[in-house]
C-alpha positions in Angstrom: -17.8 -30.1 23.0 -14.5 -30.2 25.1 -12.3 -27.2 25.0 -8.7 -27.4 23.6 -7.3 -27.7 26.9 -9.4 -30.7 27.9 -8.7 -32.5 24.6 -4.9 -32.3 24.6 -3.7 -31.8 28.2 -4.0 -35.5 29.6 -1.0 -36.1 31.9 -0.3 -39.5 30.3 0.9 -38.1 27.2 4.5 -37.6 26.7 5.1 -35.1 23.9 8.6 -35.4 24.0 8.5 -39.3 22.9 7.6 -38.6 19.3 8.1 -35.1 18.1 6.6 -33.8 14.9 8.7 -34.6 11.8 11.3 -31.8 11.1 12.6 -31.3 7.6 15.9 -29.6 6.6 15.3 -26.0 5.9 17.2 -26.3 2.7 14.3 -28.6 1.3 11.6 -25.8 2.4 13.2 -22.6 1.1 12.0 -23.3 -2.5 8.7 -23.1 -1.1 8.8 -19.4 -0.1 10.4 -18.1 -3.4 7.1 -17.5 -5.5 6.1 -15.2 -2.6 8.9 -12.8 -4.0 6.9 -12.6 -7.1 3.6 -12.1 -5.6 5.0 -9.4 -3.4 6.4 -7.5 -6.2 2.9 -6.9 -7.7 0.2 -7.2 -5.0 1.2 -3.9 -3.1 1.5 -1.9 -6.3 -2.1 -3.2 -7.5 -3.7 -2.4 -4.2 -2.0 0.9 -3.4 -0.9 2.4 -6.8 -2.5 1.1 -9.7 -6.1 2.2 -9.3 -4.9 5.7 -9.1 -2.9 5.3 -12.5 -5.9 4.3 -14.3 -7.8 7.2 -13.0 -4.9 9.3 -14.1 -3.8 7.9 -17.4 -6.7 6.1 -18.7 -10.5 6.6 -19.4 -11.5 5.7 -15.8 -13.4 8.1 -13.5 -13.2 8.4 -9.6 -16.8 7.3 -9.2 -16.2 4.1 -11.5 -13.2 3.3 -9.6 -14.9 3.5 -6.2 -17.8 1.4 -7.6 -15.5 -1.2 -9.1 -13.4 -1.5 -5.7 -16.7 -2.1 -3.9 -17.6 -4.8 -6.3 -14.3 -6.4 -5.9 -15.0 -6.8 -1.9 -18.1 -8.8 -2.8 -15.9 -10.8 -5.2 -13.4 -11.5 -2.5 -16.3 -12.5 -0.1 -17.5 -15.2 -2.4 -14.2 -16.5 -4.0 -11.9 -16.7 -0.7 -14.2 -19.4 1.0 -14.7 -21.1 -2.2 -11.1 -21.5 -3.2 -10.2 -22.6 0.3 -12.9 -25.4 0.1 -11.9 -26.4 -3.3 -8.2 -26.7 -2.3 -9.0 -28.8 0.7 -11.4 -31.1 -1.3 -9.1 -31.7 -4.3 -5.9 -31.8 -2.5 -3.7 -34.6 -4.3 -2.0 -37.3 -2.1 1.0 -37.2 -4.4 1.2 -33.5 -5.4 -0.5 -31.7 -2.5 -1.7 -28.4 -3.2 0.8 -27.8 -6.1 -1.7 -27.8 -8.9 -3.7 -25.1 -7.2 -0.6 -22.9 -6.8 0.5 -23.4 -10.4 -2.9 -22.6 -11.8 -3.4 -19.6 -9.6 0.1 -18.4 -10.6 -0.8 -18.6 -14.4 -4.0 -16.8 -13.9 -2.2 -14.1 -11.8 0.6 -13.8 -14.6 -2.0 -13.1 -17.3 -4.0 -10.7 -15.3 -1.0 -8.7 -14.2 0.3 -8.5 -17.9 -2.7 -6.9 -19.1 -3.2 -4.5 -15.9 0.1 -3.1 -16.0 -0.1 -2.2 -19.6 -2.5 0.7 -18.5 -3.8 1.3 -22.1 -4.8 5.0 -22.7 -8.1 4.2 -24.0 -8.7 1.5 -21.3 -12.0 2.0 -19.7 -13.8 0.6 -16.5 -14.7 -2.7 -18.3 -10.9 -3.3 -19.1 -9.7 -2.6 -15.6 -12.8 -4.4 -14.0 -12.1 -7.7 -16.0 -8.6 -8.0 -15.3 -8.8 -7.0 -11.8 -11.5 -9.7 -11.4 -9.1 -12.2 -12.8 -6.3 -10.9 -10.7 -8.3 -11.2 -7.4 -9.4 -14.9 -8.4 -5.7 -15.7 -9.4 -4.1 -14.2 -6.4 -6.7 -16.1 -4.0 -6.1 -19.4 -5.8 -2.4 -19.0 -5.6 -2.1 -17.7 -1.9 -4.7 -19.6 -0.1 -3.4 -23.1 -1.1 0.2 -21.7 -0.7 -0.4 -20.7 2.9 -1.9 -24.1 3.7 0.7 -25.8 2.0 3.2 -24.0 4.1 1.3 -25.4 7.4 1.7 -29.0 5.9 5.1 -28.6 5.1 6.4 -27.7 8.6 4.2 -29.5 11.2 6.9 -29.0 13.9 6.1 -26.1 16.3 9.3 -24.0 15.9 10.0 -24.8 12.3 6.6 -23.8 11.3 7.0 -20.3 12.7 10.4 -20.2 10.9 9.1 -21.1 7.8 6.5 -18.4 7.8 9.0 -15.9 8.8 11.0 -16.9 5.7 7.7 -16.6 3.7 7.2 -12.8 5.2 10.7 -12.1 4.3 10.0 -13.2 0.7 7.1 -11.0 0.5 9.0 -8.0 1.8 11.8 -8.7 -0.7 9.0 -8.6 -3.6 7.9 -5.3 -2.1 11.4 -3.7 -2.5 11.2 -4.5 -6.1 8.1 -2.2 -6.8 8.9 0.5 -4.5 12.7 0.6 -5.8 12.0 0.2 -9.6 11.2 3.8 -10.2 14.1 5.2 -8.3 16.3 2.5 -10.3 14.9 3.2 -13.5 15.3 7.2 -13.1 19.0 6.9 -12.1 19.7 4.6 -15.2 18.2 7.3 -17.4 15.2 5.1 -18.5 12.6 7.4 -16.9 12.4 11.3 -16.4 11.4 11.1 -12.6 10.9 8.7 -9.8 7.0 8.8 -10.0 4.8 5.9 -10.7 4.0 6.0 -14.4 2.7 3.5 -17.0 6.1 3.1 -18.3 7.3 1.9 -14.8 4.4 -0.6 -14.4 5.2 -2.0 -18.0 8.7 -2.5 -16.8 7.5 -4.1 -13.6 5.1 -6.6 -15.7 8.2 -7.7 -17.7 10.1 -8.4 -14.6 7.2 -10.4 -13.0 7.0 -12.4 -16.1 10.5 -13.5 -15.8 10.5 -13.9 -11.9 7.1 -15.7 -11.5 7.8 -18.7 -13.7 11.3 -19.3 -12.4 10.5 -19.2 -8.7 7.3 -21.3 -9.5 9.5 -24.0 -11.4 11.7 -24.1 -8.5 9.1 -24.4 -5.9 7.1 -27.2 -7.5 10.4 -29.1 -8.4 12.0 -29.3 -5.0 9.8 -28.3 -2.3 7.8 -31.5 -0.8 4.2 -31.8 -1.3 3.5 -31.6 2.5 1.8 -34.1 4.6 -1.6 -34.2 6.3 -3.3 -36.9 8.3 -5.7 -39.1 6.5 -9.0 -37.4 7.1 -12.1 -36.2 5.4 -12.2 -32.8 3.6 -15.4 -31.5 4.9 -17.9 -29.7 3.0 -19.3 -26.1 3.0 -22.4 -26.9 5.0 -20.6 -28.1 7.8 -17.8 -25.5 7.6 -19.3 -22.6 9.4 -21.1 -24.9 11.8 -17.8 -26.7 13.0 -15.9 -23.3 12.9 -18.3 -21.9 15.6 -17.5 -25.0 17.6 -13.8 -24.6 17.5 -12.7 -22.3 20.4 -9.2 -21.8 19.5 -10.3 -20.7 16.0 -12.9 -18.2 17.4 -10.3 -16.8 19.8 -7.9 -16.3 16.9 -10.3 -14.9 14.6 -11.6 -12.6 17.1 -8.3 -11.2 18.1 -7.3 -11.0 14.4 -10.6 -8.8 13.5 -10.3 -6.7 16.4 -6.6 -5.7 15.8 -7.2 -5.7 12.1 -9.6 -2.6 12.5 -6.6 -0.7 14.0 -4.2 -2.0 11.4 -6.8 -0.9 8.7 -6.9 2.6 10.1 -3.3 2.9 10.1 -2.7 2.0 6.6 -5.6 4.2 5.4 -4.0 7.3 7.2 -0.6 6.7 6.6 -0.1 9.0 3.7 -2.5 11.6 4.7 -1.1 11.8 8.2 2.5 12.4 7.0 1.5 14.5 3.9 -1.6 16.7 5.0 -0.9 16.8 8.8 3.0 16.7 9.3 3.6 18.1 5.8 6.3 15.8 4.6 4.7 14.0 2.1 7.9 14.1 -0.2 9.4 11.8 2.5 6.8 9.1 2.1 8.9 7.0 -0.4 11.7 7.0 2.0 9.5 5.9 4.9 8.1 3.2 2.6 11.6 1.8 2.0 12.4 2.2 5.8 9.2 0.3 6.7 10.1 -2.6 4.4 13.6 -2.9 5.6 12.2 -2.8 9.4 9.8 -5.5 8.4 12.5 -7.6 6.5 14.9 -7.7 9.3 12.4 -8.3 12.0 11.4 -11.8 10.7 14.2 -13.9 12.0 14.0 -12.1 15.3 10.5 -12.9 15.8 11.1 -16.4 14.7 13.8 -16.7 17.3 11.4 -15.3 20.1 8.8 -17.9 19.1 11.3 -20.7 20.0 12.0 -18.9 23.4 8.3 -17.6 24.4 6.0 -19.8 22.3 3.9 -18.3 19.5 0.9 -16.9 21.4 3.1 -15.1 23.9 5.5 -13.7 21.2 2.5 -12.5 19.3 1.2 -10.7 22.4 4.4 -9.1 23.4 5.0 -8.0 20.0 1.6 -6.4 19.9 2.1 -4.7 23.1 5.4 -3.1 21.7 3.7 -2.3 18.5 0.9 -0.4 20.1 3.2 1.6 22.4 5.3 2.6 19.3 2.6 4.9 17.9 1.8 7.0 21.1 5.1 8.9 20.9 4.4 10.2 17.5 1.4 12.6 19.3 4.5 14.7 20.5 5.8 15.1 16.9 5.3 18.7 15.6 4.4 19.2 11.8 7.0 20.4 9.7 10.6 19.6 8.3 11.9 18.7 11.6 9.4 15.9 11.9 11.3 13.6 9.3 13.9 12.2 11.6 11.7 11.4 14.6 9.2 9.9 12.2 11.5 7.9 10.4 12.7 6.3 13.8 9.1 5.8 15.0 8.1 4.2 11.5 11.1 1.7 11.8 10.1 0.6 15.3 6.4 0.4 14.3 7.1 -1.8 11.3 9.8 -4.0 13.2 7.4 -4.7 16.1 4.5 -5.2 13.6 6.6 -7.9 11.9 5.3 -10.2 14.6 1.8 -10.3 12.7 3.4 -11.9 9.6 5.1 -14.9 11.8 3.2 -15.9 14.9 -0.5 -15.8 13.5 0.2 -17.5 10.4 2.0 -20.4 12.0 -0.2 -20.5 14.8 -3.3 -21.0 12.4 -1.5 -24.1 11.3 -1.5 -25.5 14.8 -5.4 -24.7 14.9 -5.6 -26.7 11.8 -3.9 -29.6 13.5 -6.3 -29.3 16.3 -9.4 -29.5 14.0 -7.8 -32.6 12.2 -7.3 -34.4 15.7 -10.7 -33.5 17.2 -13.2 -33.6 14.2 -10.9 -35.8 11.6 -11.5 -33.0 8.9 -8.8 -31.2 7.1 -9.8 -27.7 6.6 -6.4 -26.0 6.2 -7.2 -24.2 3.0 -10.6 -23.0 4.4 -8.9 -21.6 7.5 -6.4 -19.8 5.6 -9.0 -18.6 3.1 -11.0 -17.1 6.2 -7.8 -15.6 7.5 -7.3 -14.2 4.0 -10.7 -12.7 3.8 -10.7 -11.1 7.3 -7.3 -9.5 6.3 -9.0 -7.7 3.6 -12.1 -6.9 5.2 -10.5 -5.3 8.3 -8.3 -3.4 5.9 -11.3 -1.4 4.8 -11.9 0.1 8.3 -9.9 3.0 7.2 -12.8 4.2 5.0 -14.9 4.7 8.1 -12.2 6.7 9.8 -12.3 9.1 6.7 -15.9 9.6 7.2 -15.3 10.4 10.8 -12.6 12.9 10.3 -14.6 14.5 7.5 -17.9 14.8 9.3 -17.0 15.1 12.9 -13.6 16.8 12.8 -14.1 18.7 9.4 -10.6 17.5 8.4 -9.5 18.1 4.7 -6.8 16.4 2.6 -7.3 18.5 -0.5 -4.3 20.4 -1.8 -3.9 23.7 0.0 -6.5 23.0 2.5 -5.9 24.4 6.0 -7.3 22.5 8.8 -8.3 23.9 12.3 -6.6 22.6 15.5 -9.7 20.6 16.3 -9.4 18.9 13.2 -5.7 18.3 13.3 -6.2 16.7 16.6 -8.7 14.5 15.2 -6.3 13.2 12.7 -3.4 13.0 15.3 -5.7 10.9 17.5 -7.1 8.7 14.9 -3.5 7.8 13.6 -1.6 7.5 16.9 -4.4 6.3 19.4 -6.9 4.2 17.5 -4.7 1.5 16.2 -3.1 1.2 19.6 -6.4 1.0 21.2 -7.9 -1.8 19.1 -4.8 -4.0 19.3 -4.7 -3.6 23.1 -8.4 -4.9 23.2 -7.1 -7.9 21.4 -4.3 -9.0 23.4 -6.1 -10.7 26.3 -7.6 -13.2 23.7 -4.1 -14.5 22.7 -2.2 -14.0 26.2 -3.3 -17.5 27.4 -4.0 -19.2 24.2 -5.0 -22.8 24.6 -2.7 -24.2 22.1 0.9 -23.8 23.2 4.1 -25.6 22.6 3.3 -28.7 24.9 -0.2 -29.0 23.8 0.7 -28.9 20.1 3.2 -31.7 20.6 0.5 -33.7 22.2 -1.6 -33.1 19.1 1.0 -34.1 16.7 1.7 -37.2 18.7 -2.0 -38.3 18.9 -2.0 -37.6 14.9 1.0 -39.7 14.5 -0.4 -42.4 16.6 -3.8 -42.6 14.7 -1.7 -42.5 11.3 0.2 -45.5 12.5 -3.3 -47.4 13.6 -4.5 -46.5 10.1 -1.5 -47.9 8.3 -1.6 -51.2 10.3 -5.2 -51.6 9.5 -6.6 -50.8 12.9 -9.9 -49.2 13.5 
């Protein structure tokens, strides 16, 4: 099989002659709005809700751990199936909208029951609605990502659209992080802690927000465009994925870097709480992190227009990796708050590139697959991206084992760690994420699909569509 460079770099092709179609951003903005609703609940479910069931309901830690492990298996099965079905049943008139609607309705039902946190709820109650939630979220988010790549086939606009989508997701994150503070100052709750009462209020807000944003998106956002192609099947999916060099490079970079990101996320709270002893400032750092993520999106979309997706991605990762290393110099205690806030802001600002360039670049890889194989696998590839993000996020669990077994680090309340154990935590948090991210950068530095080659791909897809429309073979 020819490489991506061989396939799309012939000199006689003039990519400027017929650029990819470009829609008005006013028509595309409705597409991103449902992501505000998903962003308002997904972080809360992943990071907070399981602990609430262990604290306020009849769920033990052992049951909780077993359930979360089972959910990983459920993810491994459901993600590729949803991607495949989304590709196979894509409507010529409505695109992926039926899937997005069905997924959102399923997600709404599961969130309503999950966020009630009944006192007598056991592991069966939590397990049932978490399984429904995971299915509904995948059924909504995978087709929604694929829909975005079809809405904006033009190189720069695709990156801009995904930056807006990431901003919408972060906006939703502000809702669940800020709600306890707002409720407290309004006198509705007695503290800023997360409680079942806070989650019940959040479920009410979500049931108002999700249908409204979904109606706007379905009514006003276009269905998207794809070339007239086959939809592929599960049997050929993995075989052809292994024959797609750009996809293999993309996924390899994502997996390697994702391990580092998983370590960072897993150690975020224990590093600040048990190592730096500023755990009471974690909510403030989360707000700082989301603010940095939010304002970074337009910046990275602009950089894509200047440098291209793969180089923007690489430069962003270089800066992101370097941002953690100075944290090794921060000494534990109250004096750590200001430098940590600055470092966290810079880390999350530079990490914002990971929400823009990769998702947009994967859309370009889908275009390449359509051109070279005549098969549309947008849903499948975004499902694979989705699954790998979840899989690599579990890398932090192994770091906990290493910290406990090798370094003897303890997180329990009142525990005193040795200098050796503290160094293990410091290196794990400040060095390991940077190391894995640096290892991934060579895979994307000279990525084979750049702006010029993508324009060639889009031109050839347009020529093929024109031939099919005129009845040529």
